[in-house]
FIVOKE-361800 format. One record per residue (C-alpha): residue number from 1; residue in one letter; chain; x, y, z. Coordinates in steps of 0.5 Angstrom, whole numbers, plus 500, padded with zeros to 3 digits. Last residue first. Example, Ala and Ser with C-alpha at 12.3 -4.5 7.8 and 13.67 -1.06 7.14 Angstrom:
REM residues 2
pt n: 2	res: S	chain: A	u: 527	v: 498	w: 514 .
pt n: 1	res: A	chain: A	u: 525	v: 491	w: 516 .
***
This chain:
REM residues 348
pt n: 348	res: S	chain: A	u: 069	v: 804	w: 488 .
pt n: 347	res: A	chain: A	u: 070	v: 811	w: 485 .
pt n: 346	res: P	chain: A	u: 076	v: 812	w: 489 .
pt n: 345	res: H	chain: A	u: 080	v: 806	w: 486 .
pt n: 344	res: A	chain: A	u: 087	v: 806	w: 488 .
pt n: 343	res: L	chain: A	u: 086	v: 808	w: 495 .
pt n: 342	res: A	chain: A	u: 083	v: 801	w: 496 .
pt n: 341	res: L	chain: A	u: 090	v: 798	w: 496 .
pt n: 340	res: L	chain: A	u: 091	v: 802	w: 502 .
pt n: 339	res: A	chain: A	u: 085	v: 800	w: 506 .
pt n: 338	res: K	chain: A	u: 086	v: 792	w: 504 .
pt n: 337	res: V	chain: A	u: 093	v: 793	w: 507 .
pt n: 336	res: D	chain: A	u: 091	v: 796	w: 514 .
pt n: 335	res: E	chain: A	u: 085	v: 790	w: 514 .
pt n: 334	res: E	chain: A	u: 091	v: 785	w: 513 .
pt n: 333	res: S	chain: A	u: 094	v: 788	w: 519 .
pt n: 332	res: I	chain: A	u: 101	v: 793	w: 520 .
pt n: 331	res: E	chain: A	u: 107	v: 791	w: 523 .
pt n: 330	res: R	chain: A	u: 112	v: 797	w: 522 .
pt n: 329	res: H	chain: A	u: 119	v: 798	w: 521 .
pt n: 328	res: Y	chain: A	u: 118	v: 802	w: 515 .
pt n: 327	res: F	chain: A	u: 123	v: 798	w: 510 .
pt n: 326	res: T	chain: A	u: 122	v: 791	w: 513 .
pt n: 325	res: A	chain: A	u: 116	v: 791	w: 517 .
pt n: 324	res: F	chain: A	u: 112	v: 795	w: 511 .
pt n: 323	res: Y	chain: A	u: 115	v: 790	w: 506 .
pt n: 322	res: E	chain: A	u: 113	v: 784	w: 510 .
pt n: 321	res: R	chain: A	u: 106	v: 787	w: 510 .
pt n: 320	res: T	chain: A	u: 106	v: 789	w: 503 .
pt n: 319	res: V	chain: A	u: 108	v: 782	w: 501 .
pt n: 318	res: A	chain: A	u: 103	v: 778	w: 505 .
pt n: 317	res: V	chain: A	u: 097	v: 783	w: 502 .
pt n: 316	res: L	chain: A	u: 099	v: 783	w: 495 .
pt n: 315	res: D	chain: A	u: 100	v: 775	w: 495 .
pt n: 314	res: I	chain: A	u: 103	v: 776	w: 488 .
pt n: 313	res: D	chain: A	u: 101	v: 771	w: 482 .
pt n: 312	res: F	chain: A	u: 104	v: 775	w: 476 .
pt n: 311	res: R	chain: A	u: 102	v: 774	w: 469 .
pt n: 310	res: D	chain: A	u: 095	v: 773	w: 468 .
pt n: 309	res: P	chain: A	u: 094	v: 779	w: 473 .
pt n: 308	res: Y	chain: A	u: 098	v: 784	w: 468 .
pt n: 307	res: L	chain: A	u: 097	v: 791	w: 469 .
pt n: 306	res: L	chain: A	u: 094	v: 791	w: 477 .
pt n: 305	res: E	chain: A	u: 099	v: 785	w: 479 .
pt n: 304	res: A	chain: A	u: 105	v: 789	w: 476 .
pt n: 303	res: L	chain: A	u: 103	v: 795	w: 479 .
pt n: 302	res: W	chain: A	u: 102	v: 793	w: 486 .
pt n: 301	res: F	chain: A	u: 108	v: 789	w: 487 .
pt n: 300	res: A	chain: A	u: 112	v: 794	w: 484 .
pt n: 299	res: G	chain: A	u: 109	v: 800	w: 488 .
pt n: 298	res: L	chain: A	u: 112	v: 797	w: 494 .
pt n: 297	res: I	chain: A	u: 119	v: 797	w: 491 .
pt n: 296	res: R	chain: A	u: 118	v: 804	w: 489 .
pt n: 295	res: N	chain: A	u: 118	v: 806	w: 496 .
pt n: 294	res: T	chain: A	u: 125	v: 805	w: 495 .
pt n: 293	res: G	chain: A	u: 126	v: 812	w: 492 .
pt n: 292	res: P	chain: A	u: 123	v: 816	w: 486 .
pt n: 291	res: P	chain: A	u: 120	v: 821	w: 491 .
pt n: 290	res: R	chain: A	u: 115	v: 823	w: 489 .
pt n: 289	res: D	chain: A	u: 114	v: 816	w: 485 .
pt n: 288	res: M	chain: A	u: 111	v: 810	w: 485 .
pt n: 287	res: W	chain: A	u: 108	v: 807	w: 491 .
pt n: 286	res: S	chain: A	u: 107	v: 815	w: 494 .
pt n: 285	res: F	chain: A	u: 109	v: 815	w: 501 .
pt n: 284	res: P	chain: A	u: 106	v: 813	w: 507 .
pt n: 283	res: L	chain: A	u: 101	v: 812	w: 504 .
pt n: 282	res: W	chain: A	u: 100	v: 815	w: 497 .
pt n: 281	res: P	chain: A	u: 096	v: 809	w: 493 .
pt n: 280	res: I	chain: A	u: 097	v: 811	w: 485 .
pt n: 279	res: Q	chain: A	u: 090	v: 813	w: 483 .
pt n: 278	res: V	chain: A	u: 087	v: 809	w: 477 .
pt n: 277	res: V	chain: A	u: 084	v: 812	w: 471 .
pt n: 276	res: K	chain: A	u: 081	v: 806	w: 467 .
pt n: 275	res: G	chain: A	u: 074	v: 807	w: 468 .
pt n: 274	res: N	chain: A	u: 072	v: 805	w: 461 .
pt n: 273	res: R	chain: A	u: 070	v: 813	w: 459 .
pt n: 272	res: V	chain: A	u: 077	v: 815	w: 462 .
pt n: 271	res: A	chain: A	u: 081	v: 810	w: 458 .
pt n: 270	res: A	chain: A	u: 077	v: 811	w: 452 .
pt n: 269	res: I	chain: A	u: 080	v: 818	w: 452 .
pt n: 268	res: R	chain: A	u: 075	v: 823	w: 449 .
pt n: 267	res: Q	chain: A	u: 072	v: 823	w: 456 .
pt n: 266	res: W	chain: A	u: 078	v: 828	w: 458 .
pt n: 265	res: L	chain: A	u: 074	v: 834	w: 455 .
pt n: 264	res: P	chain: A	u: 068	v: 832	w: 460 .
pt n: 263	res: D	chain: A	u: 072	v: 834	w: 466 .
pt n: 262	res: E	chain: A	u: 070	v: 829	w: 472 .
pt n: 261	res: V	chain: A	u: 074	v: 823	w: 471 .
pt n: 260	res: I	chain: A	u: 081	v: 827	w: 470 .
pt n: 259	res: T	chain: A	u: 080	v: 833	w: 475 .
pt n: 258	res: R	chain: A	u: 077	v: 828	w: 480 .
pt n: 257	res: W	chain: A	u: 084	v: 824	w: 479 .
pt n: 256	res: T	chain: A	u: 088	v: 830	w: 479 .
pt n: 255	res: T	chain: A	u: 085	v: 833	w: 486 .
pt n: 254	res: L	chain: A	u: 084	v: 827	w: 490 .
pt n: 253	res: R	chain: A	u: 083	v: 831	w: 496 .
pt n: 252	res: D	chain: A	u: 087	v: 826	w: 500 .
pt n: 251	res: A	chain: A	u: 092	v: 826	w: 495 .
pt n: 250	res: A	chain: A	u: 093	v: 833	w: 495 .
pt n: 249	res: P	chain: A	u: 099	v: 833	w: 489 .
pt n: 248	res: T	chain: A	u: 096	v: 827	w: 486 .
pt n: 247	res: W	chain: A	u: 099	v: 822	w: 482 .
pt n: 246	res: V	chain: A	u: 095	v: 819	w: 477 .
pt n: 245	res: L	chain: A	u: 096	v: 813	w: 473 .
pt n: 244	res: I	chain: A	u: 092	v: 813	w: 466 .
pt n: 243	res: M	chain: A	u: 090	v: 806	w: 463 .
pt n: 242	res: D	chain: A	u: 090	v: 804	w: 456 .
pt n: 241	res: P	chain: A	u: 093	v: 810	w: 453 .
pt n: 240	res: Q	chain: A	u: 090	v: 814	w: 447 .
pt n: 239	res: W	chain: A	u: 097	v: 817	w: 445 .
pt n: 238	res: L	chain: A	u: 093	v: 822	w: 440 .
pt n: 237	res: Y	chain: A	u: 088	v: 824	w: 445 .
pt n: 236	res: I	chain: A	u: 094	v: 825	w: 450 .
pt n: 235	res: Q	chain: A	u: 097	v: 829	w: 445 .
pt n: 234	res: E	chain: A	u: 091	v: 833	w: 444 .
pt n: 233	res: L	chain: A	u: 090	v: 834	w: 452 .
pt n: 232	res: S	chain: A	u: 096	v: 838	w: 452 .
pt n: 231	res: V	chain: A	u: 103	v: 836	w: 455 .
pt n: 230	res: A	chain: A	u: 108	v: 839	w: 460 .
pt n: 229	res: S	chain: A	u: 114	v: 836	w: 462 .
pt n: 228	res: M	chain: A	u: 114	v: 834	w: 470 .
pt n: 227	res: G	chain: A	u: 121	v: 833	w: 471 .
pt n: 226	res: E	chain: A	u: 124	v: 834	w: 478 .
pt n: 225	res: D	chain: A	u: 131	v: 834	w: 476 .
pt n: 224	res: P	chain: A	u: 132	v: 835	w: 469 .
pt n: 223	res: A	chain: A	u: 126	v: 835	w: 463 .
pt n: 222	res: N	chain: A	u: 126	v: 828	w: 459 .
pt n: 221	res: T	chain: A	u: 123	v: 831	w: 452 .
pt n: 220	res: V	chain: A	u: 116	v: 828	w: 451 .
pt n: 219	res: R	chain: A	u: 113	v: 822	w: 447 .
pt n: 218	res: A	chain: A	u: 109	v: 820	w: 453 .
pt n: 217	res: V	chain: A	u: 106	v: 813	w: 452 .
pt n: 216	res: N	chain: A	u: 110	v: 809	w: 457 .
pt n: 215	res: A	chain: A	u: 109	v: 802	w: 455 .
pt n: 214	res: A	chain: A	u: 109	v: 797	w: 462 .
pt n: 213	res: G	chain: A	u: 114	v: 792	w: 463 .
pt n: 212	res: V	chain: A	u: 114	v: 792	w: 471 .
pt n: 211	res: F	chain: A	u: 121	v: 795	w: 471 .
pt n: 210	res: D	chain: A	u: 119	v: 800	w: 465 .
pt n: 209	res: L	chain: A	u: 113	v: 803	w: 469 .
pt n: 208	res: L	chain: A	u: 117	v: 803	w: 475 .
pt n: 207	res: Q	chain: A	u: 122	v: 807	w: 472 .
pt n: 206	res: T	chain: A	u: 117	v: 813	w: 471 .
pt n: 205	res: H	chain: A	u: 120	v: 818	w: 476 .
pt n: 204	res: S	chain: A	u: 127	v: 816	w: 474 .
pt n: 203	res: S	chain: A	u: 126	v: 818	w: 467 .
pt n: 202	res: G	chain: A	u: 128	v: 813	w: 461 .
pt n: 201	res: A	chain: A	u: 121	v: 813	w: 459 .
pt n: 200	res: P	chain: A	u: 117	v: 820	w: 459 .
pt n: 199	res: N	chain: A	u: 115	v: 824	w: 465 .
pt n: 198	res: T	chain: A	u: 108	v: 827	w: 465 .
pt n: 197	res: S	chain: A	u: 105	v: 834	w: 466 .
pt n: 196	res: L	chain: A	u: 097	v: 835	w: 464 .
pt n: 195	res: G	chain: A	u: 094	v: 832	w: 470 .
pt n: 194	res: D	chain: A	u: 091	v: 838	w: 472 .
pt n: 193	res: P	chain: A	u: 094	v: 839	w: 479 .
pt n: 192	res: G	chain: A	u: 100	v: 836	w: 477 .
pt n: 191	res: E	chain: A	u: 102	v: 829	w: 474 .
pt n: 190	res: A	chain: A	u: 098	v: 824	w: 470 .
pt n: 189	res: Y	chain: A	u: 103	v: 818	w: 468 .
pt n: 188	res: Y	chain: A	u: 100	v: 815	w: 461 .
pt n: 187	res: V	chain: A	u: 100	v: 807	w: 460 .
pt n: 186	res: R	chain: A	u: 100	v: 803	w: 455 .
pt n: 185	res: V	chain: A	u: 099	v: 795	w: 457 .
pt n: 184	res: R	chain: A	u: 105	v: 791	w: 454 .
pt n: 183	res: R	chain: A	u: 102	v: 786	w: 449 .
pt n: 182	res: D	chain: A	u: 105	v: 789	w: 443 .
pt n: 181	res: P	chain: A	u: 112	v: 789	w: 446 .
pt n: 180	res: P	chain: A	u: 112	v: 782	w: 448 .
pt n: 179	res: I	chain: A	u: 112	v: 781	w: 455 .
pt n: 178	res: T	chain: A	u: 119	v: 777	w: 457 .
pt n: 177	res: R	chain: A	u: 122	v: 782	w: 461 .
pt n: 176	res: A	chain: A	u: 117	v: 783	w: 465 .
pt n: 175	res: V	chain: A	u: 117	v: 776	w: 468 .
pt n: 174	res: E	chain: A	u: 125	v: 777	w: 470 .
pt n: 173	res: R	chain: A	u: 123	v: 784	w: 473 .
pt n: 172	res: I	chain: A	u: 118	v: 781	w: 477 .
pt n: 171	res: P	chain: A	u: 123	v: 775	w: 479 .
pt n: 170	res: D	chain: A	u: 128	v: 781	w: 482 .
pt n: 169	res: L	chain: A	u: 123	v: 784	w: 486 .
pt n: 168	res: Y	chain: A	u: 120	v: 779	w: 491 .
pt n: 167	res: R	chain: A	u: 126	v: 774	w: 494 .
pt n: 166	res: A	chain: A	u: 132	v: 778	w: 491 .
pt n: 165	res: V	chain: A	u: 129	v: 785	w: 493 .
pt n: 164	res: F	chain: A	u: 127	v: 782	w: 500 .
pt n: 163	res: D	chain: A	u: 134	v: 779	w: 501 .
pt n: 162	res: T	chain: A	u: 137	v: 786	w: 500 .
pt n: 161	res: M	chain: A	u: 133	v: 789	w: 505 .
pt n: 160	res: A	chain: A	u: 134	v: 784	w: 510 .
pt n: 159	res: R	chain: A	u: 142	v: 784	w: 509 .
pt n: 158	res: A	chain: A	u: 142	v: 791	w: 509 .
pt n: 157	res: Q	chain: A	u: 139	v: 791	w: 516 .
pt n: 156	res: E	chain: A	u: 144	v: 786	w: 518 .
pt n: 155	res: P	chain: A	u: 150	v: 790	w: 516 .
pt n: 154	res: R	chain: A	u: 148	v: 796	w: 519 .
pt n: 153	res: R	chain: A	u: 154	v: 800	w: 520 .
pt n: 152	res: L	chain: A	u: 152	v: 806	w: 517 .
pt n: 151	res: V	chain: A	u: 157	v: 806	w: 511 .
pt n: 150	res: E	chain: A	u: 157	v: 798	w: 511 .
pt n: 149	res: G	chain: A	u: 149	v: 798	w: 510 .
pt n: 148	res: L	chain: A	u: 150	v: 804	w: 505 .
pt n: 147	res: F	chain: A	u: 154	v: 799	w: 501 .
pt n: 146	res: S	chain: A	u: 150	v: 793	w: 501 .
pt n: 145	res: F	chain: A	u: 143	v: 797	w: 500 .
pt n: 144	res: T	chain: A	u: 146	v: 800	w: 494 .
pt n: 143	res: E	chain: A	u: 148	v: 794	w: 491 .
pt n: 142	res: K	chain: A	u: 142	v: 791	w: 492 .
pt n: 141	res: Y	chain: A	u: 138	v: 797	w: 490 .
pt n: 140	res: R	chain: A	u: 142	v: 797	w: 483 .
pt n: 139	res: L	chain: A	u: 136	v: 795	w: 478 .
pt n: 138	res: M	chain: A	u: 131	v: 800	w: 481 .
pt n: 137	res: D	chain: A	u: 136	v: 806	w: 480 .
pt n: 136	res: Q	chain: A	u: 137	v: 809	w: 487 .
pt n: 135	res: E	chain: A	u: 145	v: 810	w: 487 .
pt n: 134	res: V	chain: A	u: 148	v: 813	w: 493 .
pt n: 133	res: L	chain: A	u: 152	v: 819	w: 493 .
pt n: 132	res: I	chain: A	u: 156	v: 821	w: 500 .
pt n: 131	res: L	chain: A	u: 157	v: 827	w: 503 .
pt n: 130	res: P	chain: A	u: 162	v: 829	w: 509 .
pt n: 129	res: A	chain: A	u: 160	v: 835	w: 513 .
pt n: 128	res: G	chain: A	u: 162	v: 842	w: 513 .
pt n: 127	res: I	chain: A	u: 155	v: 845	w: 510 .
pt n: 126	res: R	chain: A	u: 158	v: 849	w: 505 .
pt n: 125	res: K	chain: A	u: 164	v: 845	w: 503 .
pt n: 124	res: Q	chain: A	u: 159	v: 839	w: 502 .
pt n: 123	res: L	chain: A	u: 154	v: 842	w: 499 .
pt n: 122	res: R	chain: A	u: 159	v: 845	w: 493 .
pt n: 121	res: D	chain: A	u: 162	v: 838	w: 493 .
pt n: 120	res: A	chain: A	u: 155	v: 835	w: 492 .
pt n: 119	res: R	chain: A	u: 153	v: 839	w: 487 .
pt n: 118	res: E	chain: A	u: 159	v: 837	w: 483 .
pt n: 117	res: P	chain: A	u: 158	v: 830	w: 484 .
pt n: 116	res: A	chain: A	u: 150	v: 831	w: 482 .
pt n: 115	res: G	chain: A	u: 151	v: 833	w: 475 .
pt n: 114	res: P	chain: A	u: 147	v: 827	w: 473 .
pt n: 113	res: V	chain: A	u: 144	v: 823	w: 478 .
pt n: 112	res: A	chain: A	u: 147	v: 820	w: 485 .
pt n: 111	res: E	chain: A	u: 142	v: 821	w: 490 .
pt n: 110	res: M	chain: A	u: 144	v: 825	w: 496 .
pt n: 109	res: L	chain: A	u: 147	v: 823	w: 503 .
pt n: 108	res: I	chain: A	u: 150	v: 828	w: 508 .
pt n: 107	res: L	chain: A	u: 154	v: 825	w: 514 .
pt n: 106	res: D	chain: A	u: 155	v: 827	w: 521 .
pt n: 105	res: P	chain: A	u: 149	v: 832	w: 521 .
pt n: 104	res: A	chain: A	u: 149	v: 838	w: 525 .
pt n: 103	res: M	chain: A	u: 142	v: 839	w: 525 .
pt n: 102	res: R	chain: A	u: 143	v: 847	w: 525 .
pt n: 101	res: V	chain: A	u: 148	v: 846	w: 519 .
pt n: 100	res: V	chain: A	u: 142	v: 843	w: 515 .
pt n: 99	res: E	chain: A	u: 137	v: 849	w: 517 .
pt n: 98	res: E	chain: A	u: 142	v: 854	w: 515 .
pt n: 97	res: D	chain: A	u: 144	v: 851	w: 509 .
pt n: 96	res: S	chain: A	u: 136	v: 852	w: 507 .
pt n: 95	res: F	chain: A	u: 132	v: 846	w: 507 .
pt n: 94	res: R	chain: A	u: 127	v: 844	w: 502 .
pt n: 93	res: I	chain: A	u: 120	v: 842	w: 501 .
pt n: 92	res: G	chain: A	u: 116	v: 848	w: 502 .
pt n: 91	res: A	chain: A	u: 118	v: 852	w: 508 .
pt n: 90	res: N	chain: A	u: 121	v: 851	w: 515 .
pt n: 89	res: P	chain: A	u: 123	v: 844	w: 512 .
pt n: 88	res: T	chain: A	u: 122	v: 838	w: 517 .
pt n: 87	res: S	chain: A	u: 127	v: 836	w: 522 .
pt n: 86	res: K	chain: A	u: 126	v: 829	w: 526 .
pt n: 85	res: G	chain: A	u: 124	v: 829	w: 533 .
pt n: 84	res: E	chain: A	u: 119	v: 823	w: 532 .
pt n: 83	res: F	chain: A	u: 119	v: 821	w: 524 .
pt n: 82	res: F	chain: A	u: 121	v: 815	w: 523 .
pt n: 81	res: V	chain: A	u: 123	v: 813	w: 530 .
pt n: 80	res: P	chain: A	u: 115	v: 813	w: 531 .
pt n: 79	res: A	chain: A	u: 115	v: 806	w: 526 .
pt n: 78	res: L	chain: A	u: 111	v: 808	w: 520 .
pt n: 77	res: L	chain: A	u: 104	v: 806	w: 518 .
pt n: 76	res: P	chain: A	u: 101	v: 810	w: 524 .
pt n: 75	res: R	chain: A	u: 104	v: 816	w: 521 .
pt n: 74	res: A	chain: A	u: 102	v: 816	w: 514 .
pt n: 73	res: A	chain: A	u: 094	v: 818	w: 516 .
pt n: 72	res: E	chain: A	u: 097	v: 825	w: 519 .
pt n: 71	res: P	chain: A	u: 100	v: 827	w: 513 .
pt n: 70	res: L	chain: A	u: 107	v: 827	w: 513 .
pt n: 69	res: R	chain: A	u: 112	v: 833	w: 512 .
pt n: 68	res: Y	chain: A	u: 118	v: 830	w: 510 .
pt n: 67	res: T	chain: A	u: 124	v: 827	w: 514 .
pt n: 66	res: N	chain: A	u: 130	v: 830	w: 517 .
pt n: 65	res: A	chain: A	u: 136	v: 827	w: 522 .
pt n: 64	res: L	chain: A	u: 135	v: 820	w: 520 .
pt n: 63	res: L	chain: A	u: 140	v: 816	w: 525 .
pt n: 62	res: D	chain: A	u: 134	v: 812	w: 529 .
pt n: 61	res: P	chain: A	u: 131	v: 811	w: 522 .
pt n: 60	res: A	chain: A	u: 137	v: 806	w: 520 .
pt n: 59	res: M	chain: A	u: 136	v: 802	w: 513 .
pt n: 58	res: A	chain: A	u: 129	v: 804	w: 512 .
pt n: 57	res: G	chain: A	u: 129	v: 811	w: 514 .
pt n: 56	res: V	chain: A	u: 136	v: 812	w: 510 .
pt n: 55	res: L	chain: A	u: 132	v: 809	w: 504 .
pt n: 54	res: P	chain: A	u: 126	v: 813	w: 505 .
pt n: 53	res: I	chain: A	u: 129	v: 820	w: 506 .
pt n: 52	res: T	chain: A	u: 134	v: 819	w: 500 .
pt n: 51	res: H	chain: A	u: 129	v: 822	w: 495 .
pt n: 50	res: G	chain: A	u: 130	v: 829	w: 498 .
pt n: 49	res: V	chain: A	u: 137	v: 830	w: 501 .
pt n: 48	res: A	chain: A	u: 138	v: 825	w: 507 .
pt n: 47	res: Y	chain: A	u: 142	v: 829	w: 513 .
pt n: 46	res: V	chain: A	u: 145	v: 823	w: 517 .
pt n: 45	res: K	chain: A	u: 146	v: 823	w: 525 .
pt n: 44	res: H	chain: A	u: 150	v: 818	w: 529 .
pt n: 43	res: V	chain: A	u: 156	v: 816	w: 524 .
pt n: 42	res: A	chain: A	u: 161	v: 812	w: 527 .
pt n: 41	res: D	chain: A	u: 168	v: 812	w: 524 .
pt n: 40	res: P	chain: A	u: 167	v: 819	w: 521 .
pt n: 39	res: L	chain: A	u: 168	v: 819	w: 514 .
pt n: 38	res: T	chain: A	u: 173	v: 821	w: 509 .
pt n: 37	res: V	chain: A	u: 170	v: 821	w: 502 .
pt n: 36	res: Q	chain: A	u: 173	v: 819	w: 495 .
pt n: 35	res: R	chain: A	u: 168	v: 820	w: 489 .
pt n: 34	res: G	chain: A	u: 167	v: 814	w: 485 .
pt n: 33	res: A	chain: A	u: 159	v: 816	w: 484 .
pt n: 32	res: M	chain: A	u: 157	v: 810	w: 489 .
pt n: 31	res: D	chain: A	u: 162	v: 813	w: 494 .
pt n: 30	res: T	chain: A	u: 169	v: 811	w: 495 .
pt n: 29	res: I	chain: A	u: 171	v: 810	w: 502 .
pt n: 28	res: Q	chain: A	u: 176	v: 813	w: 507 .
pt n: 27	res: R	chain: A	u: 175	v: 812	w: 514 .
pt n: 26	res: E	chain: A	u: 176	v: 816	w: 520 .
pt n: 25	res: A	chain: A	u: 176	v: 815	w: 528 .
pt n: 24	res: L	chain: A	u: 182	v: 810	w: 527 .
pt n: 23	res: A	chain: A	u: 187	v: 816	w: 526 .
pt n: 22	res: S	chain: A	u: 184	v: 820	w: 532 .
pt n: 21	res: G	chain: A	u: 185	v: 814	w: 536 .
pt n: 20	res: A	chain: A	u: 193	v: 813	w: 534 .
pt n: 19	res: F	chain: A	u: 194	v: 820	w: 535 .
pt n: 18	res: L	chain: A	u: 191	v: 820	w: 542 .
pt n: 17	res: C	chain: A	u: 195	v: 813	w: 543 .
pt n: 16	res: A	chain: A	u: 201	v: 817	w: 541 .
pt n: 15	res: M	chain: A	u: 200	v: 822	w: 546 .
pt n: 14	res: A	chain: A	u: 199	v: 818	w: 552 .
pt n: 13	res: L	chain: A	u: 205	v: 814	w: 550 .
pt n: 12	res: T	chain: A	u: 209	v: 821	w: 550 .
pt n: 11	res: A	chain: A	u: 206	v: 823	w: 557 .
pt n: 10	res: I	chain: A	u: 208	v: 816	w: 560 .
pt n: 9	res: E	chain: A	u: 215	v: 816	w: 557 .
pt n: 8	res: L	chain: A	u: 215	v: 824	w: 560 .
pt n: 7	res: I	chain: A	u: 213	v: 821	w: 567 .
pt n: 6	res: P	chain: A	u: 218	v: 816	w: 567 .
pt n: 5	res: H	chain: A	u: 224	v: 820	w: 565 .
pt n: 4	res: S	chain: A	u: 228	v: 818	w: 560 .
pt n: 3	res: R	chain: A	u: 235	v: 816	w: 562 .
pt n: 2	res: M	chain: A	u: 241	v: 821	w: 559 .
pt n: 1	res: M	chain: A	u: 247	v: 817	w: 557 .
***
């Protein structure tokens, strides 16, 4: 009988350990769209597609490979790790495939919306990195945070974010559901430079209105992706909203807000004449939409208190400060919060 050589035994054992280590270096998961995805055991860099940037920034800003082009006023409100050293698009708001490949992400994160699985499979193949889909439905935030915390190995941060939602956001939904239809504030969401674009109920871009119990007056077709269905002033005359909420492309210049309050044609709407045109706070990201991400959690407190001060008793300063510490990893002062809240009412 031949005896094995000691050196050969050691080499064989080393190869076995190497293959075992390789097997352990990957893991199989099911993403939130039901797709089976193979991930590296350790994720060091995440490319967050569009609306998921605030989510990844909240969970693990050090792993975030990219961010939006931020206005200077936003930077003091975010931990530096949220934007320093991050890639931003060379042009527009989207990255080319070449730009993403240069980031060399270990993982790509994208929002689970209709049609996303097919797009995700194509992007994953083009970039050569695993891609997972996550839900950003406001009703599923706790599930999303738990899932992403496991994927990114951040259980403590996931727990902090989930606890925040359970403690502060869930009660808003419960109260909002008790508001009778005839007592709901009727809101028009004005988008675009002229305020003549909007999204109807059921759109991710207006989910915050539904969440806090507002009645979205827009009766238009829900456009896919970025939405922004065109409407006419005549339609808004007929809808006669109680309040107009404004999203402004150039927020620091209040382009849309000024168009609405200064154009005589808008004065035929009672909400405009009565000073019920409210600019949605936009720092460091919009508090309602663009993106419709985890930034909407902050908007829920502000909007619930704005629309129904008799039904909600929210300490906006305290909860905003806690939100910034938990989701933006930044301690801000009471004066900072008051300045942010004042953005909603430029006239005053």
